[in-house]
C-alpha positions in Angstrom: 0.1 -0.1 -0.1 2.7 1.8 0.5 4.5 1.5 -2.6 1.0 2.8 -4.2 1.0 6.0 -2.5 4.4 7.0 -2.9 3.8 8.6 -6.6 0.9 10.8 -5.4 2.6 12.8 -4.6 5.2 12.7 -7.2 2.4 13.7 -9.2 1.3 16.6 -7.0 4.5 17.8 -6.8 4.6 17.6 -10.3 1.7 19.7 -10.9 3.1 22.3 -8.5 5.9 22.5 -10.4 3.8 22.8 -13.6 1.5 25.4 -11.8 4.7 27.2 -10.6 6.0 27.1 -14.1 2.9 28.2 -15.7 2.8 31.2 -13.2 6.6 31.9 -13.6 6.1 32.2 -17.4 3.0 34.4 -17.2 4.9 36.6 -14.9 7.8 37.0 -17.8 5.4 37.4 -20.8 3.8 39.9 -18.2 7.4 41.6 -18.0 8.0 41.5 -21.6 4.4 43.1 -22.3 5.3 46.3 -20.7 8.5 47.2 -21.5 7.3 47.0 -25.2 4.9 49.7 -24.3 8.2 52.1 -23.9 11.0 51.5 -25.6 12.5 54.9 -25.1 12.8 54.7 -22.0 14.3 52.0 -19.7 13.3 52.9 -16.8 9.9 51.4 -17.2 11.6 47.8 -17.4 13.5 48.0 -14.4 10.6 49.3 -12.1 8.7 46.4 -13.1 9.4 43.5 -10.7 9.0 39.8 -11.2 5.7 38.9 -9.3 4.2 41.8 -10.1 0.8 42.2 -10.7 -0.9 43.2 -14.0 -2.0 45.9 -12.3 0.9 47.7 -11.2 2.2 48.1 -14.3 0.8 51.3 -15.9 3.1 51.5 -18.4 0.7 53.9 -20.6 1.2 56.7 -18.9 4.3 56.8 -18.4 5.3 56.8 -22.6 2.5 59.1 -22.8 4.3 61.9 -20.7 7.8 61.5 -22.2 6.1 61.9 -25.8 5.5 64.8 -25.1 8.3 66.0 -23.0 10.9 64.9 -24.9 11.2 66.8 -28.2 14.4 66.5 -29.8 12.9 66.2 -33.4 11.8 70.1 -32.5 14.5 71.4 -31.2 17.1 72.1 -33.8 14.2 73.1 -36.0 13.4 76.3 -33.6 17.0 76.5 -32.6 18.2 76.5 -36.6 17.6 80.4 -36.6 19.0 81.3 -33.8 22.2 79.5 -34.7 22.6 81.5 -37.8 24.7 84.3 -37.9 22.2 86.5 -40.2 19.4 88.4 -38.4 16.2 85.9 -39.6 13.4 88.2 -40.9 11.0 85.9 -38.8 12.3 87.8 -35.6 11.6 91.8 -36.7 11.7 92.7 -32.9 14.7 92.2 -32.3 16.6 94.4 -35.2 14.3 97.7 -34.4 15.2 97.7 -31.0 19.1 97.9 -32.1 18.4 100.3 -34.8 16.7 102.5 -33.0 19.6 103.5 -30.7 22.1 104.3 -33.3 19.7 106.5 -35.0 19.3 108.6 -31.4 22.5 109.0 -31.3 23.2 111.2 -33.9 20.3 113.1 -33.2 22.0 114.1 -29.7 25.1 114.7 -31.9 23.3 117.1 -34.5 22.1 119.2 -31.5 22.7 123.1 -31.6 25.2 122.9 -28.9 28.2 123.6 -31.3 26.6 126.4 -33.0 25.5 128.2 -30.0 28.9 128.1 -28.6 30.5 128.8 -32.1 32.6 132.7 -31.8 29.7 135.2 -33.3 31.0 136.4 -36.3 33.4 139.3 -36.6 31.5 142.8 -36.7 32.2 145.1 -40.2 34.7 147.2 -40.3 33.9 151.0 -38.7 33.5 153.4 -42.1 35.6 156.2 -41.4 34.7 158.3 -44.9 31.9 157.5 -47.7 30.9 159.5 -50.7 29.6 162.7 -50.1 31.8 163.2 -47.0 34.0 166.1 -47.4 36.7 168.2 -45.4 40.5 167.9 -45.2 40.5 163.6 -44.3 39.5 163.7 -47.5 42.2 165.4 -49.1 44.7 163.2 -47.2 43.2 160.6 -48.7 43.2 161.5 -52.1 47.0 162.5 -51.7 47.7 159.1 -50.3 45.8 157.2 -53.2 48.2 159.6 -55.5 51.2 158.3 -54.2 50.7 155.2 -55.4 49.1 156.0 -58.6 45.7 155.1 -58.0 44.5 158.8 -57.7 45.0 161.4 -60.6 44.3 165.0 -61.0 44.1 167.7 -58.1 43.0 166.6 -54.4 40.1 168.3 -53.1 38.2 168.6 -50.0 34.8 166.4 -51.5 34.8 162.6 -51.6 32.9 161.8 -55.2 33.3 159.0 -57.8 36.9 159.9 -58.1 37.6 158.9 -55.1 35.2 155.8 -54.6 36.9 154.5 -58.1 40.4 154.3 -56.8 39.3 153.1 -53.0 37.7 151.2 -54.6 40.6 149.5 -57.0 43.2 149.7 -54.4 40.6 147.6 -52.1 39.9 145.1 -54.7 44.3 144.7 -55.7 44.3 143.9 -51.9 42.1 141.2 -51.8 39.2 143.6 -49.9 36.1 143.6 -50.6 35.6 146.3 -53.1 33.1 149.1 -51.8 34.7 151.7 -52.8 34.1 152.9 -48.7 36.8 153.5 -47.1 36.8 151.7 -43.7 39.3 150.7 -40.8 41.2 148.3 -43.0 41.3 149.6 -45.8 43.0 153.3 -44.2 45.3 151.3 -42.3 46.9 149.2 -45.0 46.7 152.2 -47.7 48.9 154.1 -44.6 51.4 151.0 -44.1 52.2 152.0 -48.0 51.9 155.8 -48.0 54.2 158.6 -46.0 51.9 161.5 -44.8 51.1 163.9 -47.3 53.5 167.0 -47.7 51.9 170.5 -47.5 52.8 170.8 -51.4 51.1 167.5 -52.3 47.7 168.9 -50.1 48.3 172.1 -51.8 48.4 170.4 -55.8 51.7 172.3 -56.2 53.6 170.6 -58.5 57.3 169.8 -57.8 60.1 171.5 -60.0 61.1 168.6 -62.3 65.0 168.0 -61.7 67.0 169.6 -64.5 68.4 166.7 -66.5 71.3 167.0 -69.7 71.2 163.8 -72.1 75.0 163.1 -71.3 76.6 161.7 -75.0 80.3 162.3 -74.1 81.3 161.1 -70.7 80.2 158.5 -69.8 81.4 155.1 -67.3 82.9 152.6 -70.3 82.3 148.9 -70.3 84.0 146.8 -72.9 80.1 144.9 -73.4 78.4 147.8 -74.0 80.1 148.0 -77.4 78.5 146.0 -78.8 74.9 146.6 -80.4 72.0 148.3 -78.4 72.6 148.8 -74.8 71.2 150.6 -71.7 74.9 150.6 -69.8 74.0 151.1 -66.1 77.1 152.2 -63.8 76.5 152.0 -60.2 79.8 153.8 -59.8 78.4 157.4 -60.9 74.4 156.0 -60.7 74.1 156.7 -64.4 71.9 154.7 -67.1 73.6 155.4 -70.4 71.8 154.5 -73.9 74.5 152.7 -76.0 73.8 152.3 -79.5 77.2 150.4 -81.3 79.2 151.8 -79.3 78.4 155.5 -79.2 76.0 156.5 -76.1 73.1 158.4 -77.2 72.2 160.1 -73.8 71.7 159.2 -70.0 70.5 160.3 -66.8 70.2 159.8 -63.1 69.5 156.4 -61.6 68.8 155.1 -58.0 69.4 151.2 -57.0 68.2 148.5 -54.5 69.4 149.0 -51.1 71.6 146.1 -49.6 68.8 144.0 -48.7 67.1 144.1 -51.8 70.4 144.7 -54.4 70.1 145.6 -57.8 71.7 142.4 -59.5 74.7 142.8 -61.5 75.8 141.6 -65.1 74.2 141.6 -68.6 70.8 140.9 -69.3 68.0 141.2 -72.3 64.8 143.2 -72.3 62.2 140.5 -72.3 59.6 142.5 -71.6 57.7 146.1 -71.9 54.6 147.3 -69.9 53.7 151.3 -69.7 51.4 150.6 -66.7 52.4 148.2 -64.2 51.6 147.7 -60.1 54.3 145.9 -58.1 52.5 142.3 -56.9 54.9 142.1 -54.1 55.3 146.0 -52.9 52.0 147.5 -54.3 53.6 150.7 -55.9 53.5 151.7 -59.2 56.0 150.6 -62.0 55.4 153.1 -65.2 57.3 152.5 -68.1 59.0 149.4 -66.7 61.5 147.7 -69.5 62.4 144.0 -67.4 65.5 142.0 -67.6 66.0 140.2 -64.3 63.2 138.2 -63.1 60.3 141.2 -62.1 63.7 143.8 -62.0 62.9 147.0 -64.3 63.9 150.0 -65.5 61.4 152.4 -64.7 59.8 155.6 -63.7 59.6 156.8 -59.9 58.1 159.4 -58.3 59.4 158.7 -55.3 63.2 159.1 -56.1 61.8 162.1 -58.2 60.3 163.4 -54.9 63.5 162.1 -52.3 66.1 161.8 -54.5 68.2 159.4 -53.3 67.5 159.8 -49.6 65.3 156.2 -50.2 66.3 153.1 -52.0 64.4 151.3 -54.7 63.3 147.6 -54.0 66.0 146.3 -56.8 64.6 148.0 -59.8 66.4 150.7 -61.6 64.5 153.8 -60.9 64.5 156.9 -63.1 63.3 160.3 -62.1 64.0 162.3 -65.9 59.8 161.1 -66.6 60.5 163.0 -70.2 63.9 161.0 -71.1 62.8 157.9 -69.6 59.3 157.6 -71.9 61.8 158.6 -75.2 63.7 155.9 -74.0 61.1 153.3 -73.9 59.7 154.4 -76.9 63.8 153.3 -78.3 64.3 150.1 -76.7 63.1 146.8 -78.1 62.7 143.2 -76.6 66.0 141.7 -76.7 68.3 144.6 -76.5 71.1 144.5 -73.7 71.2 145.9 -70.1 75.1 146.0 -68.5 74.4 146.6 -64.8 78.3 147.4 -63.6 80.4 149.2 -60.9 
């Protein structure tokens, strides 16, 4: 009997073993089902343990949250415009804020502050004399203008059209506004170029001409003056002698430049002749000029006629006998020689 009952427990044990194996297989199947619902998250598999029931596996809720939060495919698409070095037109709000600031800066830089701090314009020069005025001041003005060749004729006390024209020409020559009205600037410039009028100048007394006789015999001979047509100028005798083919024709007194502005010595050709000339450097008249070396010329000088050798030229050869100089001017040709010697 005992031998017959022994297989029963064995069969029961087998049944238990089979039942336990079924339970284990079902648990394994349950675990496989839970992990398959959320392939992108390994934490779901780790949370499900062997022997856990199906009710403890809320796997569908976990994948739903992970799907909504995990959007890596959308991030590169939205971040691409920000990574681009060129501003995207889809974000117009950023450029206006940056461009508004530099636009405001020039507005402040163009403020009228420099204009307010700028120095005011210089006032117009004070007018001293104008057309219609009369008196001794007008006469002195005309006398000074006559000294430098801007006024011709007798001086008078009335500021008329001749005075206006003379003042206007003087102003234009010096780069001043040619108003024809005497102001402080014009007067200061005129005074610096002239001397105080003498009593004879204010009274229209003509200076007596210096009597000079043409000299055709005695002259300071220089061998370079023997040939051709030559103005032979001697610094020793202070004479100019007009010589044609070695024969002296006539001569007259001359004056030279100072030690600071000496008259050049040597042999030169006459390259230019002009009756009416105003010096560009010294703004003095140089009538009947015969140029021979740069700006140096033989010309008439009213200053030499009036003051003699008390003054000096700026390097030119001054002549005080106007009548003889006009004669010489008519005879001299371009290319004739000028010999300046001691």
